C-alpha positions in Angstrom: -60.1 8.1 -42.7 -60.2 4.8 -44.7 -57.4 6.0 -47.0 -55.1 7.2 -44.3 -51.8 5.4 -44.9 -50.5 5.8 -41.4 -53.6 4.2 -39.9 -53.5 1.4 -42.4 -49.9 0.6 -41.5 -50.6 0.7 -37.8 -53.6 -1.6 -38.1 -51.8 -4.0 -40.4 -48.8 -4.7 -38.1 -47.3 -8.1 -38.3 -44.4 -9.4 -36.2 -41.8 -10.7 -38.6 -39.6 -13.5 -37.5 -38.1 -14.6 -40.8 -35.9 -12.2 -42.9 -34.4 -12.1 -46.4 -30.7 -12.4 -46.7 -30.6 -8.7 -47.7 -28.7 -5.9 -46.0 -30.4 -2.9 -44.4 -28.3 0.2 -45.0 -26.9 2.5 -42.3 -28.8 5.4 -44.0 -32.1 3.5 -43.6 -31.4 2.8 -39.9 -30.4 6.4 -39.3 -33.7 7.5 -40.9 -35.6 5.1 -38.6 -33.9 6.2 -35.4 -34.2 9.9 -36.3 -38.0 9.4 -36.4 -38.0 7.2 -33.3 -36.0 9.6 -31.1 -38.2 12.6 -32.2 -40.9 11.3 -29.9 -41.7 12.0 -26.3 -39.8 10.9 -23.3 -39.6 11.5 -19.5 -38.9 15.3 -18.9 -36.6 15.3 -22.0 -34.0 13.4 -20.0 -33.8 11.1 -23.1 -32.9 8.0 -21.1 -32.8 5.7 -24.1 -29.9 4.0 -25.9 -30.0 1.3 -28.7 -27.0 -0.9 -29.0 -26.6 -2.8 -32.2 -25.0 -6.2 -32.0 -23.1 -6.9 -35.2 -20.9 -9.8 -34.0 -22.6 -12.8 -35.6 -21.1 -15.2 -33.0 -22.6 -13.1 -30.2 -26.0 -13.0 -31.9 -25.9 -16.7 -32.2 -25.0 -17.1 -28.5 -28.0 -14.9 -27.6 -30.2 -17.0 -29.9 -28.9 -20.2 -28.3 -29.6 -18.8 -24.8 -33.2 -17.5 -25.4 -34.1 -19.8 -28.3 -35.2 -17.0 -30.7 -33.8 -17.7 -34.2 -34.8 -14.3 -35.5 -32.0 -12.7 -33.5 -29.2 -14.5 -35.3 -30.9 -14.4 -38.7 -31.9 -10.7 -38.6 -29.8 -8.3 -40.7 -30.0 -5.8 -37.8 -30.4 -6.6 -34.1 -30.5 -4.1 -31.4 -30.7 -4.1 -27.6 -32.9 -1.3 -26.4 -31.7 0.1 -23.0 -32.8 2.4 -20.3 -29.9 4.8 -20.0 -29.6 7.1 -16.9 -25.8 7.2 -17.2 -26.0 9.9 -19.9 -27.7 12.3 -17.4 -24.7 12.2 -15.1 -22.2 13.3 -17.8 -20.9 16.8 -17.2 -22.5 17.2 -13.8 -20.7 18.7 -10.8 -20.0 16.3 -7.9 -22.8 17.9 -5.9 -25.4 17.6 -8.6 -24.2 14.1 -9.6 -24.9 13.0 -6.0 -28.4 14.3 -6.1 -29.1 12.8 -9.5 -27.7 9.4 -8.5 -30.0 9.4 -5.5 -33.0 10.2 -7.6 -32.4 7.6 -10.3 -32.3 4.8 -7.7 -36.0 5.3 -7.1 -38.7 3.3 -8.9 -40.3 6.2 -10.7 -37.1 6.7 -12.7 -36.8 3.1 -13.7 -40.5 3.2 -14.8 -40.0 6.5 -16.6 -37.0 5.1 -18.4 -38.8 1.9 -19.4 -41.8 3.9 -20.7 -39.4 6.3 -22.6 -37.6 3.3 -24.1 -40.8 1.6 -25.1 -42.2 4.7 -26.8 -39.0 5.1 -28.8 -39.0 1.4 -29.7 -42.6 1.6 -30.9 -41.8 4.6 -33.0 -38.8 2.8 -34.5 -41.0 -0.1 -35.4 -43.5 2.0 -37.1 -40.8 3.9 -39.0 -39.2 0.7 -40.1 -42.4 -0.8 -41.4 -43.2 2.4 -43.3 -40.1 1.8 -45.3 -41.1 -1.8 -46.2 -39.1 -3.5 -43.5 -40.2 -6.1 -41.1 -39.6 -6.0 -37.4 -40.1 -7.9 -34.1 -39.7 -6.6 -30.6 -39.0 -9.1 -27.8 -38.8 -8.9 -24.0 -37.6 -12.5 -23.9 -34.1 -11.5 -24.9 -33.6 -10.4 -21.3 -32.9 -14.0 -20.6 -29.5 -13.3 -22.1 -28.7 -10.4 -19.8 -25.5 -12.0 -18.5 -24.2 -12.0 -22.1 -25.0 -8.3 -22.4 -23.1 -7.5 -19.2 -20.1 -9.5 -20.4 -20.0 -8.2 -23.9 -21.5 -4.7 -24.2 -19.5 -2.7 -21.7 -22.7 -1.5 -20.0 -22.0 1.1 -17.3 -24.0 1.5 -14.1 -27.5 2.8 -14.6 -27.8 1.4 -18.2 -30.1 -1.6 -18.3 -31.3 -3.5 -21.4 -35.0 -4.1 -21.5 -36.0 -5.2 -25.0 -34.7 -6.7 -28.3 -35.4 -5.3 -31.7 -34.8 -7.2 -35.0 -35.1 -5.5 -38.3 -34.9 -6.7 -41.9 -36.7 -7.3 -45.1 -39.6 -9.8 -44.5 -39.4 -13.3 -45.7 -42.8 -14.3 -44.4 -46.4 -13.1 -44.2 -47.8 -14.4 -40.9 -51.0 -12.3 -41.1 -52.5 -9.8 -38.8 -53.3 -11.2 -35.4 -56.7 -10.0 -34.0 -56.7 -8.0 -30.8 -59.2 -7.6 -28.0 -62.3 -5.5 -28.8 -61.8 -1.8 -27.9 -64.7 -2.1 -25.5 -62.4 -4.2 -23.2 -59.5 -1.9 -23.4 -60.8 1.7 -23.5 -63.0 2.9 -20.7 -64.6 6.0 -19.2 -64.4 7.3 -15.6 -63.7 3.9 -14.0 -62.4 0.3 -14.6 -65.3 -1.7 -15.8 -64.7 -5.4 -15.0 -67.9 -6.4 -16.7 -66.8 -4.9 -20.0 -63.5 -6.7 -19.7 -65.2 -10.0 -19.1 -67.5 -9.6 -22.1 -64.6 -8.5 -24.4 -62.5 -11.5 -23.3 -65.4 -13.9 -24.0 -65.9 -12.3 -27.4 -62.2 -12.4 -28.2 -61.9 -16.0 -27.2 -64.3 -16.9 -30.0 -62.3 -14.8 -32.5 -59.0 -16.4 -31.4 -60.4 -19.9 -31.4 -61.1 -19.4 -35.1 -57.7 -17.8 -35.6 -55.9 -20.7 -34.0 -58.0 -23.3 -35.8 -56.8 -22.0 -39.1 -53.3 -22.9 -37.7 -54.4 -26.4 -36.6 -54.4 -25.4 -32.9 -57.3 -26.3 -30.6 -57.2 -23.3 -28.2 -58.4 -19.8 -27.6 -56.8 -16.7 -26.0 -57.4 -17.5 -22.3 -56.3 -21.1 -22.7 -53.2 -20.1 -24.7 -52.3 -17.5 -22.1 -52.6 -20.1 -19.3 -50.3 -22.4 -21.3 -47.7 -19.6 -21.8 -47.7 -18.6 -18.1 -47.0 -22.2 -17.2 -44.3 -22.6 -19.8 -42.4 -19.4 -19.1 -40.7 -19.7 -15.7 -40.3 -16.7 -13.4 -36.7 -15.7 -13.3 -35.7 -14.2 -9.9 -32.4 -13.0 -11.5 -34.3 -10.5 -13.6 -35.9 -9.1 -10.4 -32.5 -8.6 -8.9 -30.9 -7.2 -12.1 -32.3 -3.6 -11.9 -30.8 -3.3 -8.4 -27.5 -4.7 -9.6 -27.5 -1.9 -12.2 -28.0 0.8 -9.5 -31.8 1.1 -10.1 -32.6 0.1 -6.5 -36.4 0.7 -6.6 -36.3 2.8 -3.4 
């Protein structure tokens, strides 16, 4: 399997946050999304929509709000959304009432998020197979008020992630991940294996960060991030404001 190009690509993933000033064609993006949407989703409801933001002023406003420069600088930037609105189109009043009741329950928000995440991951792999660089980001949700103001989002359509695409202008390197022994288990959750894997991984990441002049490891860096990133109760309320009431 050493010469399997798909496996090499997956194992060599890098999040790209600097892009060349070079356009990405509509044809290329259509190819990427055709591959992305060919994947699985919840019951073939297909509750996923990507909205590209092409207005540079709006991209800059989002960047200024969430402090991610690779939004404004990306040739292509998309907001990936859970979209249950599409499943209401063409329904009778009776069926619509049933569907609207169902999609207010948590299982449909979760199913929509999983479906969107699968599609987004496939889009990322497809883009990288064509020599493009990508980065996905949950932090763009800090700009959700801008999306509501600018994107004409109907009820039951909720953004969850950002997706920047372009030709790479950096080579940040492959970031090591936890050993498989701490992430793949049999028959039960094994806390001891997780602890051993984290201890091993801390040593790996201490070396990784040291090469970047940082005196830390994975657990210390996580603790720092949790303290730095404030909880935002607006984002807990937001699904309910969109009609996804978590019944």
